[in-house]
Every structure is written in structure tokens, then in C-alpha cells.
N, C-alpha and C positions, 0 to 999 in steps of 0.2 A: 405699495405692495408689501414692503417689509413691515411697515407699521401695522398693517392689517394682519399679516401672518403672525407676527409675534404677539399682538394683542389678543388674538383668538387663542393662541397657545396658553398665554398667561391666564386668560379668563377661565379656560378649562381647568388649569391647575388650581386656581382659587376656588372654583366650584367643588373640585375633589376634596379640598381642605375645609370645606364647609363655610367659606366666606360668603355672606349674603349680599353685602353692599359692595357692588362692583361698578357703581355708576360712573366713576372717573374713567374706568377702562372703556365703558360704553361711549363716553364723550370723545375719547381719543379715536375710537373706531369710526364714529360718525364723521369726525373731522377729516380723517384719512380718506374715507369714501368720497367726500365732497372735493377734496384736493385732487383725487384721481380723476373724478369727472371733469374738473376744470382743465387738468393737464391733457386728457384724452381729447376733450373738445377743442383744445387749443392747437391741435395738429402736431403734437409731439411725435418723435420717431416711433415706428412700429416696434413692438416688443416691450420688454420690461423697462422700467425706469432705471437709469444707470446709477443706482445707489450702491455705494461700496460699504462693506462691513468694516467697522472701525478696527484698526490694527490691534488696539488694546482691549478688544472685546473680552469681557470676563466669562462669556459663555464657552464652555469647553467644546471642541469640535466633535461632532457626530455622536455625542452622548445623549441618549434619550432623556427628556425631562421626567418621564414616568414610564415605568414598564407596563403600565396598565393598557389593556386593549380589550376589544369586545370579545366576550367568551365565545369560543367556537369559530371565530373569524380566521380565514386563511391568512397566513403570513408568509413572506418570501424574501428573497434576496433581490434587491431592486437597484438598478443602475440609474443614477440621476445625472442627466447631461444638460448643463447650462453654462454659458460663458461668464455669468455673473455669480461671483462667490457668495454674495448675500442671498441671492435667490436660492442657490443650492442649500445654504445653511438653513434657511427657513423651511424649505421643503423636507430636508433630511430630518430636522427635529420633529416635524409633523409625522413623518413615516415611522420614526423610532417610537413615538408615542402610540402609534397603532400596532407596534410590535414587530415591524419589519427590520431587517438589516440592510445596509446600503453600501454602495460603491459610487464614486463620483468621477465625472469627467468634465473638462472645460470646453470641449468642442466635439464635433462628429468624428474626427480622426482618432482622438483619444478613446472615444467610445468604442470604435471598431477594434482597436488594439485590445481593450479590456474584454470585449465579447469573445475574441478569438483565444484569449488566455484564460478566461474564467468560465468553466462549464457549469457553474452552480447558479448562474443568474436565472431568475424567474420572470423578470419584467424590466422594461426600460421606460423611464420617463424622460422625454427629450424635448428640449426647446427647439423651435423652428429656426429662429434667427440667431446665428452664431458665426464667428470668424473662422477662417481656414476651410472648414467644411460645415455647412449648415445641416439642420436636422433632416431636411428632405433628401439631400444627397446621401447622408449616412443611412437613412431608411432604405433608399434604393439599393445600396450595396448589401445591407443586411438581408433584404428579401431576395436578392439574387443569389445568395450563398446558401446551398442546401443545408449546411451545418447550422446556420443561424436563422433561417427563414421561419422556423417554428416559434421563435422567441417573440412574445407580444410586445408591441411598442405603443405607448400612449404619448401623443404629441401635446406639447404645452404651447399655448398661443395666447396672444392678446385678442380682444374682441374684434379688432379691425384686420385680423389675418385669416379670415374664414376661407378666402380663396385658396390660400396655401394649405389650410387644414383639409379642405376637400381633396386637393391633390394628394396629400399624405394618406388619407383614408382610401382613395382609389389605388394607391401604391401598396397598400397592405397594412397600414397602421390599424391597430385594434380599436382605438378610440382617441379622444382628445380631451384636454382639460383647459378651460379658460382661466386667465389671470384676472383678479386675485383668486386663490383657491378657496372654494367652499369646502369646509371640512367634511360635511356629509357626502357631498358629491365626490370628493377625493377618495374617501373610504369606499363608496359604492363602486366607482369605476375601477379602482385597483382590485377590489374584491372580486368583481365580475371577471376581470382579465386573468387573475390568478386561478380562479375556478376553471375557466376555459383552458388555461395552460395545464392545469392538473389533469383535466380530462384528456387533452391532446397527448400529454406525456403517457398517460395510462394506455391510450389507444396505440401510441407508437411502441410501447413495451409489448403490448399484446401482438401487434403486427410482427415485431421482431421475433417473438416467441413462435408465432405461426410459421414465419419464414425458416427459422432454425429447425422446427419440427418437420417442415416440408422438405428441407434439404436432407435431413436425416432419413426421412421416409423414402425419398428418391434414391438415396444411397443404398438403403436396405433392399428396396425393390430391384435395384440394379444387381446387387449381389445375388438375390434370389433368382433373377433371370439368368445370370451367368451360371448359377448352380444347375438350373433346369437344362440349359444348353450343354453343360458338361456331361450330363447323363445321357444325352442322345448318342446313338451309334455313329461311328465314323463312316464316311463314304467308302465303298468297297468296289472291287473289280471282279471278284470271284467268290462264290460260284455265279452270282449275278452282278452286273454292273449297276450300282445304285448311287445316284447323286441326289442331294436334297438341299432345300433352303428353308430356313426357319427365321422369319422376321416377326418379332413381337410388336404389339401395338404400343401406344404411348404408355400403357399400364402393363403390369405383369399379367400375362395371359394364361390360357389354359390348354394350349395345343400340346400334343406329345405324339411320338411315333417310334416305331422300332421294327427290326427285322433280324431274324436269326434262324439257324438250322434247328429243326426238331429232331431229325435223324439223318441218316445217310442220303435219303431220297426226298425228304420233305423240307420245305422252307416256309416260315411264317412271316407275314408282313401285316402291319396294322398302322392305323393313324386315327387318333381320337381328338375330340374338340369339346372341352368343358364349357358350359354356358357361362357368360359373364367374364369378368376380369378380376385381377387382384390376387392377393395371397391365397385366399380360399380356393379359387379356381386352379391355381398352380399346384397346391397341395393335393387336390383331388386327381389332377392329371398325372402327377408323379406317382401317386399311390397306385392308380390303375396301370400305369406303364410298368411299374416294378413287378407287380404280380404277373403280368403277361410276359415280361422279359425273363423273370426267374422261374416261370412255370409253377408258381406257388398258389394258383387259384384252385382251391380244394374242390374236387368233384368235376373239374372241367377236362374234356378230352381235347387237347390242343391241336389235334389233327382235324378236328371238326369245328369249323367256324360257328355253326349253329349252337354247339355245346358251349363254346367259349362265351358267346354273347348271352346265352341264357344264364350261365353262372355269374357273369358280371352283373346282370340285371338283378339277381338275387343278393349279390354281395355288396352292391352299392346303391341301396334305396335312398332316394333324395331326402327323406325325412331324417335320415341319420347322417347326412352330409350337408347340413345347413341349406337344405332345399335346392341343392345344385344337382345337375344331371349332365350327361354328355352323350355325344353321338360318336359312332365308331365304324370304321370299315376294317374288316379282318379277312385275310385270305391265306390259303395254304397252297403252295405250288409243288407239284410232283415232277421231279426231273425225268423220271422214266416215261410217264405218259404225256407230259406237257399239259396236264390238266390243272386248272386253277379253280379250287373250291373257295367260295366267298360268301359272306353274309354281312348285313349292314344293320346298324341300329340308328336309323334316322339320319344317316350320313349321306352327303352328295355322292353320286356314282363316280367310280373311277373311269378313266378314258383309256381304251386300248387302241393303239395305232399299229396297223399291220399293212404292209404293201402301200398302195396308193389310195386305199379306201378312206372314207370319212371315219373319224374316231367312233369306236363302238362303246356305248355306255355299259359298264359292268356294274349293274345295280341289282339289288334284291330288297324285297320289302322287309320292314322291321321297325319297331317303335324305338323311340329315344330310350337310352339306358337309364334306369332308376326312377322313371316317372310312375309307371304302373307295374306292380309285381306280377310275376307269372307271364311275362311277354313271350311270344313265339317269334323265332327268327329263322325263317326258311333259308335253307342252304341251296346255292346255285352252283353250277359248274360251267366252265367254258374252256375250249381248246385254245391254247396259245400258239399261234404259228411261229416258226423259227424266225429269229431276228425281230420280234415284235417289241414294242415299247409300251409300258403301262405307266400312267400318270395318276397318282392318288393325291388328294389335296383337301384342305379344309375350305369352308365356304368363304373365308377371307380372301381366297385367290380370285374370286369373281364377284363377290358382293362389294363392289367398289363404287364410291360416289364420284361421278365424273365432274369435270369442271363446270358444266352447266346445271349441276344439281341432280341429274338423273342417276339411277342405279344401274350399273352394268348387269345385263341379263345373263343367265347361264348359257343360253344359246349363242350369245355373242362370244363368250369365253370359249365355248366349244368350237366355234368357227375359227377363232384365232388359233387354237391348238391344231385345228385341221390344216391351217395355212403354214404354221411354223413348227409343228410338232416334231419334225425330224432334225431340227437344229441340234448340233452337238452339245451346246451349252443351254439346253432348254430351260432349266430352272432359273438361270440368270436372265434369259430372255423374258420369262414371265414376270420377274421382278421389275425389269425395265419397263415392260408394258404397264404394270400396275402403277408405277410411279408417274408414267406419262399420262395415264387416264385420270389419276387423282390430282396431279400437279403437286405432289408432296412426297417427301422422303419418308414420312411416317404414315402409318395406316391406323384406321379406327379399330380394326380387328387383327388378330394374329393371322399371318399368312404362312401356312405350312404346306409343303408339297414334296412328294417322293417321285423320282423318275427312275424306273426300273427297266433296264435293257436285258431281254432274255437272250439265251444263246442262239446263235444262228445255226443253220443246217450243218451238221458234221462237227460242230464245236464241242469239245469235251469239257466236262465239268469236273473241277478238282474234288477229290475225296475229302471228307471232313477230317 
């Protein structure tokens, strides 16, 4: 093996120098091949022949005979693992001639230590039969470690070690090289392995970049969600007792709601739901919420739900808001008359609970806001009995995917509210119900709901 390796190297050197007559070298190679055939046929031990490098070898260690290599060929840092110093020397010289840099180890244990200490390695060429720890054992540990499993390994074997070679390939080795080395085959298999390694490194870098971007995006969405939540009104007990829950979906959503006095006798309540999810939906919901809360919707009579929705429809056309639209329920309660005026823009009806009767749907016709200009939003009125409770919600409260894959129907939700609607902690009860139905702590859509308790008979309302 040594004679073959060195004679091939010298032959290439002489050819590069323009020496035509290399017949003596050819005779040496042919004699070496015949000797190898005789030794292998004579049942010598598996693996390479135990030929030692002369101690006074005049060839300097690890210095390439020539810096020439194929133009455009990939080169890398290669770890050569073999217990025979002469074999390592021959292979290292060949690798240097191809333009690679090298590191060497005498057994599998040394190889593992080098791999853990040197992050610049691109490839391992490893003999199978070695003392202390053989190539197969070292390969198993390399592939079991997440930090080194990506490093390609080419096993080096004699022709009569194919069973072990197959085991190594099944364990994750990239390829194998038979002894003695064929220069063309060596170059081709190393080149292919380095190319795959370069592609895998690029893929890992891209995946890492994607993960970093994803983490940053999740953080920014969490901040945006916290910002939206911070703008929502606080629960209150006077003049109306209002409790609410706002559970965002796995993405930043587009629900928003609010309530505030318009004057001494009037109180406005609204809940809106922007289509879709993400930053765009959240921005639109916050914009609509702000103009309603601040009373800055030019041309709107905030005492008239119909006027508010018509003005919103004109102010937020979908073609000017990235083709997004929203639904809304808007009501104005009069403390003197106990009359609730309300209008809806494609929103689910509110549910009114009074006495022991089934919930009454507080609904009015009206198209989704922003889809078609010039929409009409009829205004309805209803008398609110003393001590009644009003539940306003987004469709995320009932459009829930059950464990068997079905969608919860609105009538099922209405029946549940009929059975549990007088619970003191109704918003929390609805959340628990939704999680039980879906079997999940997270929802596919935002879940928003307002629970409003109106004054009972004789209860006074605090002045603004």
C-alpha cells in the first residue's frame, strides 16, 4: 500500500515536471500490486499491511509535495484517522496535493477528542480497524452527538472488510474508500462529501437564520399583543358592572372593544372583530377602537349606532386598508329609560339574560364594515329589564373546533349560556368551556367577550 501510494504521488510529480519516461515507476507499481494480491490471497490479517515509516524518512511531515489542485475543486480541513503512521503519511500527502489541509489521529478516541476541540473540520477519513477504539465505535459516537452528527465520515477499508463497511454506512457514514487508494476515486469521493457538507452547512445557516427571525417575530408579536391589551378598558363596577376576557389566538389578532359614558345619561358599548390575524389586523382594530373611544370619527353621532356604523363604513374602506374589513356590534344605553339602542355590521348577536327566560338575541341587520361603500345599518331598540345581563362576544367564542373535529354551533353556545349565564364569573366559565371543547389552551381565533350587568330595581347610578 505504501509503495503504491508513494509511486503514484511521484508519478504525478514527474508528469507535472514534464518527465516522459516513467517506465521504472510503472514496473515498481505493477510489482507492488502483484505483491498485494499474493498477500491478500494468503490470508493476511484484515486491514492495512503493518509497514512502518522509516524513522529517518527524509520526507517532511504533512508538507504537500505540490500546491497544485484541480481548479474550482472544493478543498477543506480533513481529519485522517489511522493507527498506522505510514498509512496516514501517504494519505496526508495525497490530500495536500489536492489542496486540503489535514489533522491526524491514531485511533478513534483521539479522533473524538479532536472533533470536540476543532470546529473547523469539514470531513473525516477513518480506518475501520484500530486499537483502543475502532472506526465503527468512533462513528457511532460521532453520529449520536448532535454537535458532530453533521460531520461527514468516509470509512477506509480493505476489500475483505465489506461487512463492516456496510455496518458503517448504515450507522451514518457518508461513503467508503478501499485500499489501496485510487487517486481519481479519492478525489471524487472527497469532493462529493465536501460538496454535501457545504450544502448542509448552508442549510443549517439558513435554518438558524429562520429560527432567529422567528424568535424575533414572536417577541415583536408578543409586544404588539401586550400593547393592544394595554389599550383595552379596565373592568368596572359603576355605572355598569362590566367584566371581560380577551384571549388572543396563536397569532396577533384583530379583536377590540370598549365602553364609556357619552354624557350623564348615555353609555356606549362596542366590540369589533377584524378579519384575519397578524400585525395588519391588529393595526386596523386599534385604529377603529381609538376613533370610537376618543369620539374623533368625523360626522358621526355617537348617540346613534346607525350613524356610527355608517361613518365607520365610509372611513375604513377595505381597498385602503390592505383589503381588510371588520364586523362590529355597537350599542348605546340610556340610564333614564333603560332602553338600549344597537346596530350591527355583520357581527354575531349579543345575548340578553333576564329572569329565567332563555337568552334573547339582540341583533340587527347590517353588512360587514368596509366591504361595500354606502352600507345601511338599521338601528334597533330593546328594553333592558332591571338586573339583566348582556353578553357581547366575537365569533371566536363559539366557532370552536371540538375534539372530534366538528365545529360548535351558535345554538349550542346559546344553550350553554342559557344553562350557565347567571354564574358570577361567567367570562371565566366561558373560557373554561372553550378549552374543554377544543382540548387546548390556545385558540385558532381571538376570543373576546363583554359581560355587562345592568342596575337592578331601585339601584342608583353614580353621576359622571
